[in-house]
C-alpha positions as CSV (number, residue, x, y, z in Angstrom):
1,M,32.2,56.4,186.1
2,P,35.0,59.1,186.2
3,L,33.6,61.9,188.3
4,K,36.7,64.0,188.9
5,D,37.6,65.2,185.4
6,P,34.6,67.1,183.9
7,E,35.7,66.4,180.2
8,A,36.2,62.7,180.9
9,R,32.8,62.6,182.5
10,K,31.2,64.3,179.5
11,A,32.9,61.9,177.1
12,Y,31.7,58.9,179.2
13,L,28.1,60.2,179.3
14,R,28.1,60.8,175.5
15,E,29.3,57.2,174.9
16,Y,26.8,55.8,177.4
17,A,23.9,57.8,175.7
18,K,24.9,56.4,172.3
19,K,24.7,52.8,173.6
20,N,21.5,53.3,175.6
21,P,18.2,53.2,173.4
22,A,16.3,55.1,176.1
23,Y,18.3,58.2,175.4
24,K,17.4,58.0,171.7
25,R,13.7,57.6,172.5
26,V,13.8,60.7,174.8
27,K,15.6,62.7,172.2
28,E,12.9,61.7,169.6
29,W,10.1,62.5,172.1
30,K,11.6,65.9,172.7
31,A,11.8,66.6,169.1
32,K,8.2,65.7,168.5
33,N,6.9,67.7,171.6
34,P,8.7,71.0,171.8
35,E,5.8,72.7,173.5
36,K,5.7,70.1,176.4
37,V,9.5,70.5,176.7
38,K,9.2,74.2,176.9
39,E,6.5,74.0,179.5
40,S,8.6,71.5,181.6
41,N,11.7,73.7,181.3
42,K,9.5,76.7,182.4
43,R,8.2,74.7,185.6
44,Y,11.8,73.7,186.4
45,A,13.0,77.3,186.2
46,Q,10.1,78.5,188.5
47,K,10.8,75.7,191.0
48,H,14.7,76.2,190.9
49,P,15.6,79.8,190.1
50,E,18.8,79.7,192.0
51,K,20.1,76.8,189.9
52,I,19.1,78.6,186.7
53,L,21.0,81.8,187.8
54,E,24.0,79.8,188.8
55,K,24.1,78.0,185.4
56,A,23.7,81.3,183.6
57,R,26.5,82.8,185.7
58,R,28.9,79.9,185.0
59,H,28.1,80.1,181.3
60,K,28.7,83.9,181.2
61,E,32.0,83.4,183.1
62,K,33.1,80.6,180.7
63,H,32.1,82.4,177.5
64,Y,32.6,86.0,178.5
65,E,34.8,87.1,175.5
66,Q,32.5,85.4,173.0
67,I,29.3,87.0,174.6
68,L,31.0,90.4,174.7
69,E,32.0,90.1,171.1
70,K,28.5,89.0,170.1
71,D,26.9,92.0,172.0
72,R,29.3,94.4,170.3
73,K,28.3,93.1,166.9
74,A,24.6,93.2,167.8
75,A,24.9,96.8,169.1
76,A,26.9,97.8,165.9
77,K,24.3,96.2,163.7
78,Y,21.5,98.0,165.6
79,R,23.2,101.3,165.3
80,E,23.8,100.8,161.6
81,E,20.2,99.8,160.9
82,N,18.7,102.5,163.2
83,R,21.0,105.5,162.6
84,E,18.3,108.2,162.9
85,K,16.8,106.7,166.0
86,V,20.2,106.3,167.6
87,L,21.1,110.0,166.7
88,E,17.8,111.2,168.0
89,A,18.3,109.4,171.3
90,K,21.8,110.9,171.5
91,R,20.5,114.4,170.9
92,K,17.7,113.9,173.4
93,Y,20.2,112.6,176.1
94,Q,22.6,115.6,175.4
95,K,19.7,118.1,175.7
96,Q,18.5,116.6,178.9
97,N,21.9,116.2,180.5
98,M,23.8,119.3,179.4
99,P,25.0,120.2,182.9
100,K,26.4,116.7,183.4
101,I,28.1,116.7,180.0
102,N,29.5,120.1,180.6
103,A,30.9,119.0,184.0
104,A,32.6,116.0,182.4
105,I,34.1,118.3,179.7
106,A,35.4,120.7,182.3
107,K,36.8,117.8,184.4
108,R,38.7,116.5,181.3
109,R,40.1,120.0,180.5
110,S,41.2,120.4,184.0
111,A,42.9,117.0,184.0
112,I,44.8,117.9,180.9
113,L,45.9,121.3,182.3
114,Q,46.9,119.7,185.7
115,R,49.0,117.0,183.9
116,T,50.7,119.3,181.4
117,P,54.1,119.9,182.9
118,S,55.4,123.5,183.0
119,W,58.8,122.4,181.7
120,L,57.3,121.6,178.2
121,D,59.0,123.8,175.6
122,E,57.6,125.0,172.3
123,E,59.0,122.0,170.4
124,L,57.3,119.5,172.8
125,L,54.0,121.5,172.7
126,W,54.2,121.5,168.9
127,M,54.6,117.7,168.9
128,I,51.4,117.5,171.0
129,D,49.6,119.7,168.4
130,Q,50.9,117.4,165.7
131,A,49.3,114.4,167.3
132,Y,45.9,116.0,167.3
133,E,46.5,117.1,163.7
134,L,47.4,113.6,162.7
135,A,44.2,112.3,164.2
136,A,42.2,114.8,162.2
137,I,44.1,113.8,159.0
138,R,43.5,110.1,159.6
139,T,39.9,110.8,160.2
140,Q,39.5,112.5,156.9
141,M,41.5,109.9,155.1
142,F,39.9,106.8,156.5
143,G,36.4,108.0,156.9
144,F,36.0,107.2,160.6
145,K,37.2,108.9,163.8
146,W,40.7,108.7,165.1
147,H,41.5,109.8,168.7
148,V,44.6,110.9,170.5
149,D,45.0,108.4,173.3
150,H,46.9,108.8,176.5
151,I,48.9,105.6,176.9
152,L,49.0,106.2,180.7
153,P,45.6,107.6,181.4
154,L,45.4,111.1,182.8
155,Q,42.7,110.1,185.3
156,G,43.7,106.4,186.0
157,K,42.7,104.7,189.2
158,L,46.2,103.1,189.7
159,V,48.5,105.4,187.8
160,S,48.1,108.8,186.1
161,G,50.2,109.9,183.1
162,L,51.2,113.2,181.9
163,H,50.1,115.2,178.9
164,I,53.4,114.9,177.0
165,P,54.3,113.6,173.5
166,E,55.8,110.4,174.8
167,N,52.5,109.5,176.4
168,L,50.4,110.1,173.2
169,R,49.4,107.8,170.4
170,V,46.8,108.1,167.6
171,I,44.4,105.2,167.5
172,P,40.9,104.5,166.0
173,W,38.1,105.9,168.2
174,R,36.7,102.4,168.9
175,D,40.0,101.2,170.4
176,N,40.2,104.3,172.5
177,L,36.6,104.0,173.8
178,R,37.1,100.3,174.5
179,K,40.3,101.0,176.4
180,G,38.6,103.8,178.4
181,N,40.5,105.1,181.5
182,R,42.5,102.0,181.9
183,L,46.2,101.2,181.5
184,E,46.7,98.5,178.9
185,H,49.3,95.8,179.6
186,H,51.2,94.7,176.5
187,A,52.9,91.4,176.4
């Protein structure tokens, strides 16, 4: 039996299972006894929690992007179906955490001020204002928020950009929040 290549091993085992009638009987028994299978799986999980965790970790590693996309869709669906509940939770959080929120806003304003060079002339400052105006126009036109994104983040871990027109772009809010405070690498 080929042990080295995982794909070859899976193919070999699939063929072996097709030829061996015992596999068919086991499959039929499992289909007829789902409660017993569930109980057996539960006992195995209790007896070997480290194996279950390792299997889950490998699955998550292998299917990370699909899991992330599925989670995003589920969260979007939940928000859509529970608008009032989500808005109420947001209001409650804001009310309970105003000092934290105000500190974050002040930190952001400070970062923008610190990274706005003194050599910007009126024309360049006007271009910055135009980016924010464009975001407002697109928000109104398309019916969802658009943000002004700093291509090189103002508070990045590896690199920090400036608050200048060349470092700004107008993108949908979801893309901006997904990007966060990271530098995106484009191929």
